[in-house]
C-alpha positions, 0 to 999 in steps of 0.5 A: 863110213863112206857116202854109199854106206851112209845112204844104206844106213839112213834107208834102213833106219827109215824102213825100221821106223816105218815098220815100228809105226805100222806095228804100233798102229796095228796094235791099237785094236785087236782083230775084229774090233774097230775103234771109232770116235764119237763123231763116227759113232754118232753117224752110226746111231739110228741106222738099221744095221747097227746095234748099240750096246751099252755095257755099263751098270743099270744105274749108269744106264738109267742116268743117261744113255744113247737113244736106242741102246740096249743095256747088257752090262759087261761086269759088276762095277760101281756098286752093281750086284748083278748075277752072272746070268745077267752079264754080257757073257751069259747074254751073248745070244741077245746080240744080233749077228747080222748087224754092226755092234757099236759098244760103249761104256762110261769112258772106254775101258769096259767097252774094250773088254766087252768088244773082246768078248764079242770078237771071241764069240765070233762077231766080226763087226764090233765098233768100240766107241772111244771115250764112252758116254763121257766123251759123247756128252762132252761133245753135246750129243743127246742122251736119254734118261730112264729116270725121267721117263 
């Protein structure tokens, strides 16, 4: 292989790697959903244009939640036995369309599902808090408890 072909090959390889990196990053969150860190989420909480949505079970919410959060469970889990009309898909009309929606759960799995449901319903400003309330409390951020109120 001569020197010119080697340069072409190396350039092609660099380009291929760059495309692969870009493609993997764009797959991190579906269109309409922006993954946010707990630090970014903390800056959003309390702002008028942000609706904080807790998609865990009622018992988890009562144990501790982010101040100002609204509970609308995404699904039955952890011993919860809610009727289908009490879950997110049936209550989607309770979520404002003119605000940013910050979604969280315990660790991030249910919030990803809920975020996708919101996007499928036409919401365009959906923010999925990565790590959930576990990461939030792990960072020492404040929570409130309905059990102690």
